[in-house]
C-alpha positions as CSV (number, residue, x, y, z in Angstrom):
1,X,152.3,-133.1,-19.2
2,X,154.8,-131.9,-16.6
3,X,158.4,-132.5,-17.4
4,X,161.6,-132.1,-15.4
5,X,165.0,-131.6,-17.0
6,X,168.4,-132.5,-15.7
7,X,171.5,-131.1,-17.5
8,X,174.9,-132.7,-16.8
9,X,178.4,-132.8,-18.4
10,X,179.8,-136.3,-18.6
11,X,182.7,-138.1,-20.3
12,X,181.4,-139.7,-23.5
13,X,180.4,-143.4,-23.0
14,X,181.3,-143.3,-19.3
15,X,178.1,-142.2,-17.6
16,X,177.5,-143.9,-14.2
17,X,175.0,-143.7,-11.3
18,X,177.6,-141.8,-9.3
19,X,177.5,-138.0,-9.1
20,X,176.5,-135.8,-10.8
21,X,174.0,-138.0,-12.7
22,X,172.8,-140.6,-10.1
23,X,171.8,-138.2,-7.2
24,X,170.0,-135.9,-9.7
25,X,168.0,-138.8,-11.2
26,X,167.2,-140.5,-7.8
27,X,164.3,-138.3,-6.8
28,X,162.8,-138.5,-10.3
29,X,161.7,-142.1,-9.9
30,X,163.2,-143.3,-13.2
31,X,165.2,-146.4,-13.8
32,X,168.7,-145.0,-13.4
33,X,170.4,-148.0,-15.0
34,X,168.3,-147.5,-18.2
35,X,169.1,-143.8,-18.3
36,X,172.8,-144.4,-17.8
37,X,172.8,-147.1,-20.5
38,X,171.0,-145.0,-23.0
39,X,173.3,-142.0,-22.4
40,X,176.4,-144.2,-22.9
41,X,175.0,-145.5,-26.2
42,X,174.3,-142.0,-27.5
43,X,177.7,-140.6,-26.4
44,X,179.9,-143.6,-27.2
45,X,181.5,-141.8,-30.2
46,X,182.7,-139.0,-27.9
47,X,184.9,-141.1,-25.7
48,X,187.6,-139.1,-23.9
49,X,185.6,-135.9,-24.3
50,X,183.2,-134.0,-22.0
51,X,179.7,-134.0,-23.5
52,X,176.7,-131.9,-22.4
53,X,173.6,-134.2,-21.9
54,X,170.0,-133.2,-21.2
55,X,167.6,-135.7,-19.7
56,X,163.9,-134.8,-19.8
57,X,161.6,-136.8,-17.6
58,X,157.8,-137.0,-17.6
59,X,156.8,-136.5,-14.0
60,X,153.8,-138.9,-14.2
61,X,154.7,-141.7,-16.6
62,X,158.5,-141.5,-15.7
63,X,159.3,-141.8,-19.4
64,X,162.5,-140.1,-20.4
65,X,164.2,-138.7,-23.4
66,X,167.9,-137.9,-23.8
67,X,169.3,-135.1,-25.8
68,X,173.1,-135.1,-26.4
69,X,175.0,-131.9,-27.3
70,X,178.4,-131.9,-28.8
71,X,181.8,-131.3,-27.1
72,X,183.6,-128.0,-27.8
73,X,185.1,-127.7,-31.3
74,X,188.6,-127.8,-29.8
75,X,188.0,-131.2,-28.3
76,X,186.6,-132.6,-31.6
77,X,189.6,-131.2,-33.4
78,X,192.0,-132.8,-30.9
79,X,190.3,-136.1,-31.3
80,X,190.6,-135.9,-35.1
81,X,194.3,-135.3,-35.0
82,X,195.1,-137.5,-32.0
83,X,196.5,-135.0,-29.5
84,X,195.6,-134.4,-25.9
85,X,196.1,-130.6,-25.9
86,X,196.7,-127.7,-28.2
87,X,199.9,-125.7,-28.4
88,X,200.8,-123.4,-25.6
89,X,202.4,-121.1,-28.2
90,X,200.2,-121.4,-31.3
91,X,201.9,-118.7,-33.2
92,X,205.4,-120.3,-33.1
93,X,204.9,-124.0,-32.2
94,X,202.6,-126.2,-34.3
95,X,201.5,-129.5,-32.8
96,X,199.5,-131.2,-35.6
97,X,198.2,-131.0,-39.1
98,X,194.6,-131.6,-40.0
99,X,193.0,-132.3,-43.4
100,X,190.0,-130.4,-44.9
101,X,187.8,-133.5,-44.6
102,X,188.3,-133.5,-40.9
103,X,187.5,-129.8,-40.7
104,X,184.3,-130.4,-42.6
105,X,183.4,-133.3,-40.2
106,X,183.8,-131.0,-37.1
107,X,181.9,-128.2,-38.8
108,X,179.0,-130.5,-39.5
109,X,179.0,-131.8,-35.9
110,X,179.0,-128.3,-34.5
111,X,176.6,-126.9,-37.1
112,X,174.0,-125.7,-34.6
113,X,176.6,-124.0,-32.4
114,X,178.3,-122.0,-35.2
115,X,177.4,-118.7,-36.7
116,X,178.1,-119.4,-40.3
117,X,175.1,-119.6,-42.6
118,X,176.8,-122.0,-45.1
119,X,179.0,-125.0,-44.6
120,X,181.8,-123.1,-46.2
121,X,181.5,-120.3,-43.6
122,X,181.4,-122.8,-40.8
123,X,184.5,-124.5,-42.2
124,X,186.3,-121.2,-41.9
125,X,185.2,-120.9,-38.2
126,X,186.6,-124.3,-37.4
127,X,189.9,-123.4,-39.2
128,X,190.0,-120.3,-37.0
129,X,189.8,-122.5,-33.9
130,X,192.8,-124.5,-35.3
131,X,194.7,-121.3,-35.5
132,X,194.4,-120.7,-31.7
133,X,195.5,-124.3,-31.0
134,X,198.7,-124.3,-33.1
135,X,197.3,-126.8,-35.7
136,X,198.1,-126.5,-39.4
137,X,195.4,-127.1,-42.0
138,X,196.5,-129.1,-45.0
139,X,200.1,-128.2,-44.1
140,X,199.4,-124.4,-44.0
141,X,198.7,-121.8,-41.3
142,X,195.1,-121.2,-40.6
143,X,195.3,-117.8,-42.2
144,X,196.5,-119.2,-45.5
145,X,194.0,-122.1,-45.3
146,X,191.1,-119.7,-45.0
147,X,192.5,-117.9,-48.1
148,X,192.4,-121.2,-49.9
149,X,188.8,-121.8,-48.8
150,X,187.9,-118.3,-50.1
151,X,189.7,-119.0,-53.4
152,X,187.6,-122.2,-53.9
153,X,190.4,-124.7,-53.5
154,X,188.2,-127.0,-51.3
155,X,184.8,-126.3,-53.0
156,X,184.5,-129.9,-54.2
157,X,185.1,-131.4,-50.8
158,X,182.7,-128.9,-49.1
159,X,180.0,-129.3,-51.7
160,X,180.1,-133.1,-51.4
161,X,180.4,-132.8,-47.6
162,X,183.3,-135.3,-47.6
163,X,184.2,-136.2,-44.0
164,X,185.8,-139.6,-44.3
165,X,189.5,-140.2,-44.8
166,X,191.1,-143.1,-46.7
167,X,193.5,-145.4,-44.9
168,X,196.3,-143.6,-46.7
169,X,195.2,-140.2,-45.5
170,X,194.7,-141.4,-41.9
171,X,198.3,-142.8,-42.0
172,X,199.6,-139.5,-43.4
173,X,197.9,-137.5,-40.6
174,X,199.3,-139.8,-37.9
175,X,202.8,-139.7,-39.4
176,X,202.7,-135.9,-39.6
177,X,201.6,-135.7,-36.0
178,X,204.4,-137.9,-34.8
179,X,206.9,-135.9,-36.9
180,X,205.8,-132.6,-35.4
181,X,205.8,-134.0,-31.8
182,X,209.3,-135.3,-32.3
183,X,210.4,-132.0,-33.7
184,X,209.0,-130.2,-30.6
185,X,210.6,-132.6,-28.2
186,X,214.0,-132.1,-30.0
187,X,213.6,-128.4,-29.8
188,X,212.7,-128.5,-26.1
189,X,215.8,-130.7,-25.4
190,X,218.0,-128.2,-27.2
191,X,216.5,-125.3,-25.2
192,X,217.0,-127.2,-21.9
193,X,220.7,-128.0,-22.8
194,X,221.3,-124.3,-23.6
195,X,219.6,-123.3,-20.3
196,X,221.6,-125.8,-18.3
197,X,224.9,-124.5,-19.8
198,X,224.0,-120.8,-19.0
199,X,222.9,-121.6,-15.4
200,X,226.2,-123.4,-14.7
201,X,228.2,-120.6,-16.2
202,X,226.3,-118.1,-14.0
203,X,226.6,-119.9,-10.7
204,X,226.4,-117.3,-7.9
205,X,224.5,-114.8,-10.0
206,X,221.1,-113.6,-9.0
207,X,218.0,-115.1,-10.6
208,X,217.3,-111.8,-12.3
209,X,220.7,-111.8,-14.0
210,X,220.3,-115.4,-15.0
211,X,216.8,-114.7,-16.4
212,X,218.1,-111.8,-18.5
213,X,220.9,-114.1,-19.9
214,X,218.3,-116.8,-20.7
215,X,216.1,-114.4,-22.5
216,X,219.0,-112.9,-24.4
217,X,219.7,-116.5,-25.6
218,X,216.2,-116.6,-27.1
219,X,214.8,-119.3,-24.7
220,X,211.0,-119.4,-24.4
221,X,209.3,-118.2,-21.2
222,X,208.0,-121.7,-20.3
223,X,211.5,-123.1,-20.4
224,X,212.9,-120.2,-18.4
225,X,210.2,-120.7,-15.8
226,X,211.1,-124.4,-15.5
227,X,214.8,-124.0,-15.0
228,X,215.2,-120.6,-13.3
229,X,216.1,-120.7,-9.6
230,X,213.6,-118.9,-7.5
231,X,214.4,-115.6,-5.9
232,X,213.6,-117.0,-2.5
233,X,215.8,-120.1,-3.0
234,X,218.7,-118.0,-4.2
235,X,218.3,-115.6,-1.3
236,X,218.3,-118.5,1.2
237,X,221.5,-120.0,-0.3
238,X,223.3,-116.6,-0.3
239,X,222.2,-116.1,3.4
240,X,223.6,-119.5,4.3
241,X,226.9,-118.8,2.5
242,X,227.2,-115.4,4.3
243,X,226.5,-117.1,7.7
244,X,229.1,-119.8,7.0
245,X,231.8,-117.4,6.0
246,X,232.8,-116.2,9.5
247,X,233.0,-119.8,10.7
248,X,235.3,-120.7,7.9
249,X,237.4,-117.7,8.7
250,X,237.6,-118.7,12.4
251,X,238.8,-122.2,11.5
252,X,241.7,-120.7,9.6
């Protein structure tokens, strides 16, 4: 039995006959609508995430089978905690807090893609991913959370493979996410206010001088990049001022 395989990456629950799926299926002689419908059923739980999908088609009977992979661990984690992206500065800025049950859930979903031989080992791998995303685990840094796992603090949850949260736990996760986001926004507003004050005080100075002052004030690089006048812009302004100076002198 000859089979042909098509591999695509689609958004969960949103497969369509448009590219890349439709054109690839067209020459195969299968019912594209049926394939799309089946893919959407199988990927519905991954809405908002990119999912690897493999469609295998019997060249003679035109029967097909669909195999759905799982999104990257980082996307599964973001879905669990309700954020759209991880922290740009994971060592200093934390964007969410995740519970051990959610870690176990992701570890089980990514089981075939992880290196750990036991669920406990795989849980630690997912915690490591949280570390690079600026996400706390049970209110602690990933490093400390892994120590807790090694010490057996979560053995009961891991042994029972608990993955579901109570309504109270879900509310706590959401409240903590909102608190941390508000804290980050407040900190950013304070940084922007400080930067604005420094830039006004240093009117006429070169971007390099302003940048040095901003850094000395402890402002993050991303804030500095946002507010700092460009070298080209500053040079243009200075050139314009120089050209205008003789004209002003002539008027006098």
